[in-house]
LOZADREN-916154 format. One line per 5 residues: number of its first residue (from 0); their letters; for each residue x, y negated, z negated of C-alpha. Coordinates in steps of 0.02 Angstrom, whole numbers. Each point is the difference from the previous one (the first is absolute). Example, Ala and Ser with C-alpha at 12.3 -4.5 7.8 and 13.67 -1.06 7.14 Angstrom:
residues 2
0) AS) 615:225:-390; 69:-172:33
end
This chain:
residues 62
0) MQSNI) -938:885:-1044; 59:-179:41; 182:28:-75; 9:159:104; -42:-90:165
5) DKKLI) 125:-143:-51; 142:135:-12; -46:63:164; 9:-170:79; 182:-30:-81
10) VGFFC) 66:167:53; -61:-51:174; 88:-163:4; 151:73:-76; 5:125:151
15) VSEQK) -23:-160:122; 132:-93:-85; 137:129:46; -38:-32:189; 80:-175:-19
20) NENLI) -99:-90:117; -65:-167:-85; -147:-40:130; -60:183:-42; 14:-14:-177
25) QLLAL) -102:-179:-1; -141:73:112; -19:145:-109; 15:-112:-172; -153:-98:80
30) LGYLL) -88:158:58; 23:71:-169; -57:-159:-96; -166:-13:109; -32:194:-22
35) SVKLR) 36:0:-194; -137:-144:-3; -108:119:103; 40:165:-93; -108:-55:-149
40) QTGFW) -144:14:132; 71:137:113; 77:116:-130; 102:147:70; -51:-34:189
45) GLQMM) 94:-162:-2; 156:81:-67; 4:120:138; -26:-128:132; 146:-96:-73
50) QKAIL) 114:159:2; -52:32:192; 49:-185:31; 167:14:-77; 36:166:89
55) LTLSS) -57:-75:171; 105:-144:-30; 164:80:-55; -23:131:153; -16:-134:136
60) TP) 154:-109:-65; 158:43:88
end
């Protein structure tokens, strides 16, 4: 289960890195690190929240 979550996180960061926005990448890297610690407690719910955060951040950047 844990390796599956890790793969999804990696894929999410790969999509973000395509945007070439350094501040955004750093912010999401920090968010991802904090959530990856929390994922051990929250499970799939934490992953869904992270995906929503990534989508909201990407849609709000010019």
